[in-house]
Rosetta silent file (secondary structure, phi, psi, omega in degrees, C-alpha in Angstrom):
SEQUENCE: MSDEDELEAIRKKKIEELQLQSQQQAAMEEQQKMIEAQRQAIMRKILTPQARERLGRLRIARPEIVQSIEDQLIALARSGRVVGQIDDADLRKLLSRLMPKKREIKIERR
SCORE:     score description
SCORE:     0.000 S_00000001
   1 L     0.000  -39.808 -179.048   40.041    2.851   -5.811 S_00000001
   2 H   -66.285  -32.641  177.144   37.388    0.142   -6.094 S_00000001
   3 H   -64.361  -40.975  179.647   36.778    0.296   -2.349 S_00000001
   4 H   -67.617  -38.810  177.699   36.021    4.016   -2.629 S_00000001
   5 H   -65.228  -41.612  178.815   33.701    3.440   -5.591 S_00000001
   6 H   -64.987  -41.115  178.870   31.926    0.657   -3.717 S_00000001
   7 H   -64.570  -41.866  178.434   31.613    2.848   -0.642 S_00000001
   8 H   -64.744  -38.302  179.352   30.238    5.699   -2.737 S_00000001
   9 H   -65.982  -40.881  178.786   27.671    3.363   -4.370 S_00000001
  10 H   -64.886  -42.092  178.461   26.562    2.183   -0.906 S_00000001
  11 H   -60.937  -47.078  179.748   26.231    5.801    0.259 S_00000001
  12 H   -62.031  -41.910 -179.773   24.130    6.741   -2.757 S_00000001
  13 H   -63.826  -42.189 -179.194   21.902    3.701   -2.306 S_00000001
  14 H   -65.408  -41.306  178.439   21.418    4.520    1.378 S_00000001
  15 H   -62.613  -42.482  178.004   20.592    8.163    0.595 S_00000001
  16 H   -62.435  -42.768  178.157   18.019    7.039   -2.008 S_00000001
  17 H   -61.596  -43.144  178.978   16.453    4.648    0.488 S_00000001
  18 H   -64.952  -38.717  178.105   16.223    7.397    3.115 S_00000001
  19 H   -65.683  -43.764  178.109   14.663    9.805    0.625 S_00000001
  20 H   -61.004  -44.817 -179.862   12.112    7.186   -0.427 S_00000001
  21 H   -63.164  -41.107  179.178   11.305    6.437    3.192 S_00000001
  22 H   -67.766  -34.659  176.006   10.819   10.126    4.011 S_00000001
  23 H   -66.176  -41.014  178.546    8.531   10.537    0.982 S_00000001
  24 H   -65.676  -40.302  179.531    6.443    7.564    2.069 S_00000001
  25 H   -65.063  -40.906  178.449    6.245    8.903    5.610 S_00000001
  26 H   -64.125  -40.885  179.044    5.157   12.319    4.314 S_00000001
  27 H   -64.959  -39.524  177.825    2.499   10.697    2.159 S_00000001
  28 H   -65.194  -43.283  178.627    1.188    8.700    5.120 S_00000001
  29 H   -61.618  -40.636  179.022    1.062   11.816    7.284 S_00000001
  30 H   -64.328  -41.008  178.769   -0.842   13.673    4.564 S_00000001
  31 H   -64.662  -41.727  177.154   -3.293   10.805    4.299 S_00000001
  32 H   -62.058  -40.141  178.095   -3.809   10.793    8.064 S_00000001
  33 H   -63.089  -41.118 -179.472   -4.465   14.536    7.994 S_00000001
  34 H   -64.789  -43.746  179.258   -7.068   14.073    5.233 S_00000001
  35 H   -62.311  -43.884  179.754   -8.818   11.308    7.164 S_00000001
  36 H   -65.293  -36.598  177.119   -8.875   13.399   10.336 S_00000001
  37 H   -64.585  -40.565  177.147  -10.230   16.392    8.371 S_00000001
  38 H   -63.761  -43.151  179.357  -13.021   14.197    6.977 S_00000001
  39 H   -59.979  -45.818  179.814  -13.807   12.905   10.485 S_00000001
  40 H   -62.878  -37.079  178.652  -13.997   16.468   11.826 S_00000001
  41 H   -64.410  -42.908  178.297  -16.266   17.511    8.967 S_00000001
  42 H   -65.200  -41.625 -179.904  -18.677   14.694    9.722 S_00000001
  43 H   -64.308  -34.853  178.411  -18.582   15.490   13.440 S_00000001
  44 H   -66.256  -31.240  179.893  -19.386   19.156   12.685 S_00000001
  45 H   -73.865  -37.492 -171.847  -22.431   17.993   10.733 S_00000001
  46 H   -99.872   -9.911  178.739  -23.845   15.661   13.352 S_00000001
  47 E  -118.012  145.203  173.623  -22.941   17.480   16.609 S_00000001
  48 L   -75.421  164.180  179.934  -23.929   20.875   17.889 S_00000001
  49 H   -57.326  -36.986  179.566  -21.130   23.231   18.927 S_00000001
  50 H   -67.123  -40.107  179.146  -21.758   22.534   22.619 S_00000001
  51 H   -67.084  -40.037  176.976  -21.573   18.784   22.067 S_00000001
  52 H   -63.358  -39.116  178.253  -18.339   19.151   20.071 S_00000001
  53 H   -62.543  -43.339  178.366  -16.926   21.249   22.883 S_00000001
  54 H   -61.179  -44.312  178.654  -17.805   18.577   25.461 S_00000001
  55 H   -63.152  -36.544  178.817  -16.158   15.920   23.306 S_00000001
  56 H   -64.064  -42.249  178.820  -13.072   18.131   22.956 S_00000001
  57 H   -67.106  -37.766  179.894  -12.777   18.461   26.724 S_00000001
  58 H   -69.089  -30.839  179.472  -13.275   14.747   27.192 S_00000001
  59 H   -58.636  -33.532 -179.312  -10.579   14.064   24.552 S_00000001
  60 H   -65.474  -42.839 -176.271   -8.010   15.568   26.895 S_00000001
  61 H   -83.929  -40.954 -175.653   -8.867   13.157   29.713 S_00000001
  62 L  -139.136   77.982 -176.947   -9.852   10.029   27.765 S_00000001
  63 H   -64.196  -32.506 -178.360   -8.811   10.102   24.099 S_00000001
  64 H   -67.951  -36.176  179.565   -9.468    6.370   23.545 S_00000001
  65 H   -71.135  -40.365  178.608  -13.104    6.701   24.639 S_00000001
  66 H   -63.222  -40.784  178.241  -13.649    9.777   22.445 S_00000001
  67 H   -59.469  -45.362 -179.882  -12.164    7.910   19.475 S_00000001
  68 H   -64.147  -42.869  179.846  -14.588    5.044   20.072 S_00000001
  69 H   -64.788  -44.056  179.656  -17.580    7.376   20.439 S_00000001
  70 H   -62.673  -40.483  177.600  -16.660    9.292   17.285 S_00000001
  71 H   -59.264  -43.844 -178.812  -16.319    6.005   15.362 S_00000001
  72 H   -67.382  -41.369  179.832  -19.772    4.937   16.521 S_00000001
  73 H   -65.341  -40.874  179.341  -21.343    8.333   15.732 S_00000001
  74 H   -65.333  -41.059  177.645  -19.776    8.360   12.263 S_00000001
  75 H   -62.348  -41.173  176.957  -21.012    4.815   11.608 S_00000001
  76 H   -64.629  -39.930 -178.797  -24.520    5.868   12.677 S_00000001
  77 H   -67.858  -40.031  179.907  -24.389    8.965   10.487 S_00000001
  78 H   -68.410  -31.309 -179.816  -23.233    6.984    7.462 S_00000001
  79 H   -84.174   -4.913  176.359  -25.982    4.426    7.928 S_00000001
  80 L    85.986   14.352 -175.706  -28.552    7.246    8.111 S_00000001
  81 L   -91.468   -4.032  176.189  -29.614    6.527   11.700 S_00000001
  82 L   -98.871  116.173  178.810  -28.740   10.034   12.963 S_00000001
  83 L  -104.205  117.120 -178.589  -31.634   12.400   12.415 S_00000001
  84 L    76.431 -160.599  180.000  -30.672   16.017   12.827 S_00000001
  85 L  -100.785  149.899  177.039  -27.853   17.103   15.094 S_00000001
  86 E   -90.015  123.607 -179.569  -26.947   15.528   18.405 S_00000001
  87 L   -91.351 -179.942 -175.698  -27.060   18.147   21.151 S_00000001
  88 H   -61.820  -41.027 -179.321  -25.180   18.274   24.420 S_00000001
  89 H   -63.385  -44.015  178.012  -27.919   16.539   26.422 S_00000001
  90 H   -63.606  -40.659  178.654  -28.097   13.626   23.975 S_00000001
  91 H   -64.231  -39.765  178.035  -24.311   13.340   23.999 S_00000001
  92 H   -62.959  -40.820  177.858  -24.280   13.248   27.796 S_00000001
  93 H   -61.987  -44.608  179.867  -26.849   10.414   27.763 S_00000001
  94 H   -62.633  -44.264 -179.580  -24.723    8.546   25.215 S_00000001
  95 H   -64.352  -39.350 -178.779  -21.560    9.113   27.262 S_00000001
  96 H   -64.865  -31.909  178.582  -23.229    7.921   30.469 S_00000001
  97 H   -77.190  -34.337 -173.381  -24.145    4.633   28.741 S_00000001
  98 H   -91.872  -27.332 -177.416  -20.741    4.139   27.107 S_00000001
  99 L   -71.904  139.621  177.508  -18.378    5.329   29.835 S_00000001
 100 L   -66.745  144.699  179.582  -17.195    2.656   32.220 S_00000001
 101 L   -70.943  140.843  179.562  -18.612    2.926   35.692 S_00000001
 102 L   -80.408  137.411  175.671  -16.212    4.269   38.271 S_00000001
 103 L   -87.483  134.202  179.238  -15.351    1.951   41.085 S_00000001
 104 L   -88.533  125.024 -179.055  -15.624    3.591   44.422 S_00000001
 105 L  -106.804  124.794 -177.676  -12.588    3.045   46.579 S_00000001
 106 L  -117.778  123.376  179.794  -13.100    3.436   50.282 S_00000001
 107 L  -108.992  124.811  177.477  -10.122    3.577   52.621 S_00000001
 108 L  -110.263  132.055  177.016  -10.687    3.009   56.297 S_00000001
 109 L   -97.820  139.238  178.599   -8.073    3.876   58.838 S_00000001
 110 L  -119.343    0.000    0.000   -7.846    1.867   61.977 S_00000001
């Protein structure tokens, strides 16, 4: 009988741990969603719709670069160095400076 009681206590403890873990995970996901919503709100303020669309297309191909660019733009906006909205042309200039240069690979057949 004591083995069954001990086993039941272990089961209850494990269930409580799993519930706590799922609650913590849900809270973290909610926090991430809030942070992402704040980021998007800031990006809507500082970018024109065309520039946001360009960044969205670029996110598909190079999400790490877009993340870096968004971080830099948000930092500039918070420091007050962004005057007005950044349009598509300005974003393209910024991207051309920040994107790594492509190496040209030339294959010669002999």
